[in-house]
N, C-alpha and C positions, 0 to 999 in steps of 0.2 A: 380518467385524471391523469397528465405526466407528469413526473416529478423529477426534477433536475439537481436537485439538491444532491451535494457532493458525500453522504454517507449519514444514515444508514438511504441508499440508493435505492430505484427503481430497480424491484428484482427478476427474475426472466416470468414472461406467464405458465412457463412450465412448473413452476415453484409448487403453484397447486396442487397438480397432478401429482407431482414428486411427494408432496404430503400426505394426499390418500394413499398413495400407493406406501408410504413408510406407517401409518395408521392398518393397513389391510393387513400390511405383511410380518405388521407385530416388533417394528423396529424401536417404539417407543417404548418398551420394557424387556429389549432385547439385553443379554449377560451383555455383559464388555468382556468378561474373562472367556467364553466361550468362544468355539472353531468358527462360529457364523461370521462372529464380531472381526477375527483374527483375518478371513478371507475378506472380510469389506475394508480392513487396510490394508490389504495387500493390493488389493483390487486399486482403492482412493490414490495410493502411492505412486502405482507406475501409471495410470492414466494421468493426474498431474505431473509424472516428468515426462511420458508422452507428449500432452498436450500443450504445454510449455517450455519443449526445452529445456527441462533440467536437467544438469549429468547426472549419469544414473548411479555414481558412488556419492553424492552428496546423502545427507540424509536428512529425511522431512519428519518434522514435529508439528502437532498439533497443540494448541494455548486457546487462552481463552478471548486475547485480546492481542493489538497490536502493542495495549500499553502491557501487558504483563510479560510481554517479549523484554521493550524497556528495561524490568527489575531482573529479568529472568539477567539476559548478557551483561550487566553489571555483577550478577550475584554467583555467577559462574565462571568467569569469562573473565574476567575485572579483577585481577587481585591490587594491581597497584592505584591505574585512573586510565580513564577513556578520554581524550579527544575528540570534541563537535563542533562540525563545521554544518551549519547555518541559517536561514537566510526571513525563518519564518516562525511559526507559534508553536508548531509540533516537536520542529529539528529545537528546537528552544527547549521544550520539555523535556524532553528526552533526557536534552542536560541536568536540566533539572533533578531528573532521577536519579539521574548517575552518581551526580556533585554530593546530591541524600545519603546515598551508600560513599561514594570513593571522591572522600573532598577534595583529592589532588588532580582531580576532571579538569578541564581543560576548556570554554568554549569559545569560538571564535564564530562571529558575528558577519554575515558580509549582504550587498544588496541587493533588493527583487531585479537589479535588472544588471545585475556582474556577473564574470564568469568567475570563480574562485582563481585565485594562484595555487596551482599544487607543488610548485617548486620551490615556493615561497613562504610556508608558514610556521607560524612564530610558537614556539615551546614544542613542538616536536618533534621527541626525541625517542632514545630507544629503552624509556624505562614503561613507554605509550603503550599500554595491551589492546587497545583496540581503537580504531578510528571512527567513529561513528556518522555518516552521511543520508540527509532524506534525499532520495532521489526526485521525491515527487511531493513536495509541498502544498498540504490540499490548502490550506491558512491561504496561502496567498498566488496560489495558481502560476510556480512557477515549479521547474525542470532541470533535474543535472541530466547533460546528454551523456553518449556513452564514454567520448572521452575524454573527459573529464572524471568517468570513476577508472578507466584502463588507465588514467597515468597519474593518479595517486597510488590507484595499486602495484603498480612499477616503481614508486618510488619507498615503497614500505620497506622498513628493517623485516628480517625475517621472524624477527617476535614480534611484528604488530599486525592484526589482525584487520582487515575491515569489513563492517556492518551496515547493511546497507535497507532501509529503512523502506518500503517499493508498498505502503499501504495503499497509496490512491492510484494504484500504475499497472501493479502484479495481474496479470490476464487481460490486461489492454493494450500491456506495447510488450514487442519485443526484447527482452533484459540478456544482459551478455552475462548471466552468471559464477562464470566459470573465473570472471572477474570481480570478484569481490568472495568472503572468505564469509558472509553470514547474510542473508536475503530475510523478509519476514512479512507479511501482509495480513490484513482483517480482509473477512469474507463479502462482507456488504458494502462494496465498491468493483472493481471491475469485476470480479465474479459473478455478478449480480445475485447473493442470497442475504437470507436476512443475517444481522449481527448475533455475533455471540462465539463465534470463529477464527481463528488466526492461525497461518500456517508460519512455521519456517526452517529456510534452510541453511544446511550447516554443510563447510566441504570438509574435506577428511584435514584437511593441516587443525580445521576448524575439531573439528572429533576429536585428533592428536591434542590439542591445547586443552578440552575439557579433559580430559581422562588424565592428563598433567596437573593439573587442578585440582582435581577430587572432589569437589566444593557439595556437599551434602547438606546442607544445613537448611534446608527449605523443603515441602511439599512439591514444589516444581526446580528444587535443584537439576541442572542441567545432564549433568552426568548421569543419577539416578532414570531420567527420561531416557538418555540413549540407552541403558542395557535393557531397558523395558519394549521399543524400539526394534532392539536386534530380533524379536519374538513377535510383532507389531504389536506390542501392549504399549498401555501405559501406567503413567508410576498412580494417577488417580485416576475416577469415574469420569469419562469422555464426554464430548456433545456428543453422544453416537447420530442424533438427527442431524445434526450439524454435517456432521461428517457423509451422513449418507445420501444427505440434499446437496455434499460438494460431489460426492463420487459419479449419482444420476447427473447431474449438469452439465460435469467434465466430459461428460459418455454423448450428451448431443452436442458440443461445443467445435466448430471450427478449430481447427489448427490454430497456435500465439500468430503465425506468419501474418495468416488473412486475414485475425482479425487485427494486429498493428495495421495494416494496410486501409483496413475499412478503416480506423477512430481513424488514421493519419489524414488522409483525405478527407476528411468529415472534418477535421479540426485548422486543415485548412481554407476550405471554404467557408470557415465559423470567422477565422480571423480577418478572412478578408474580406467579409462582408463588416463585418462590427470598427473594422479601420476605416472604414466610407461610409457608412451609412444611417445611422445614429446620433442620436442624441448620446446615447454612452461612447463611452470608448475601451481599449484593453489596456486592463490595470498593469501588466509587464509592456513596455513598449522597448523591450530588443526583444527580437524573433528569435536570440540563443537562448533566450530563457524561462521562453515561454511554455506553457505543461500543453501538452499534446489530451490529457484527460479530464482536465479540469480549468477553465476557461473564464475566468476573472473578469469585468466590468467595472470601472470607477463612472463614476458622475458626483453631481451635489448631493447630502440627504435625501431631501424635500424628492428630487427625481427619482434616486435611489426606491426609496420606500414606494412612491406611486406606480414604478414600473411592474416592481414585488406584485402591489395590491390588484393595480390590472390584469397581470399574468392569473396570479389566483385566481378571478373573478370567469375565465377562457380555460378552467382547470389545467391552466400552466405552472406548476410549482419551482421557483427560481429560489437556489441557494443563499444563504445570507450573507454577507463577507463576514470573516472572523476575526478576533483579536486589534489590534492596530486597525483591520479596513472595515471592519463592520459597520459605521456606520456611510463609508463613502463607495461602498464596491455590493455585487453580489458574482454569487461562482454559478457556473451552467458544469452541471458534471456529463461527461461526453464519451460515457460509458458501453461498455456494450449491450447490455440489458437494455438501452434504450433505442429503439425504433428510430428512421430516420423519418417515417413520419413525424414520430414527435417534433424530428429538429424542423422538418419544412415549417407543422405549423406553430414553430415558435420563432420561423422568421417572417411566416408572414406574418406575427402581430405584431412585432419590430416595426416592420414596413408598414401597415395599418395606424399605427399608432405613436412612433417614435421616431416615424425618418427624420 
């Protein structure tokens, strides 16, 4: 069975061995205050920075999910309000989480085939603590290119931090981390690991801000987490198994430049194929806003159901549409853990049954 569900997604086959090793090596009951765990954290963070080209002066945090990151960023880095640009359900949910805690927060939606004009954003002022982008919108298979993020970062005032949700792209494509203050992602997508762990990266500017705000009202407040991370520790019992699996997986992975090129080549072939050869068509018509790591296809609801049903009968699990697009679309994850053989089988399936 191959799963193309965009999360939780297909895990690397090596995870079976990592899990057995974790049990045999005693990691499932390892104390998280001991030196052995500290060494694991140190090693995992260095491997993450090396393999993904994360700047050495960025601070790494481990949390439970991207959803937790939404809340933590509002609690600890948003004294007044945040500003959210979004084109899909997950960007909108981030805005809703923020607005529940900081009612002055602003949400600006844009279309799925639209590139937002970052030089003409209504309501963005110097009282904005955080500007929030979803780099890869999993719900509708859209993506913001580097240029959009770079231009927005360059035009923000010194009082405003830029935060980027890279949940379905981090570890799949090469990201220019230096051009945003905060990045985060969950591991159940491009990292090819079981759900239950997320990664947050903070720039020195963001760390300076959290120390100035000094928010300490929650168990996961960033100030306390930062102080613990200086010694490769956590404020609460972490997902030790998840961190161990991440460490093992990163050690076995190719550098992000190589992974990025592979996924880009595969995405290009898939879009070229679906643009012309099947009864379904790409959900996103503008090539500039199409995601590299999640391919969306659209069609009548009856056809979508039929495609998913027949694919499943041939051990190919396609991802359902999400939110507004649920009845009329499906999603195909183009994540590193899914082998080329799976995509060859998928294209053959469409050529045979839905050309």
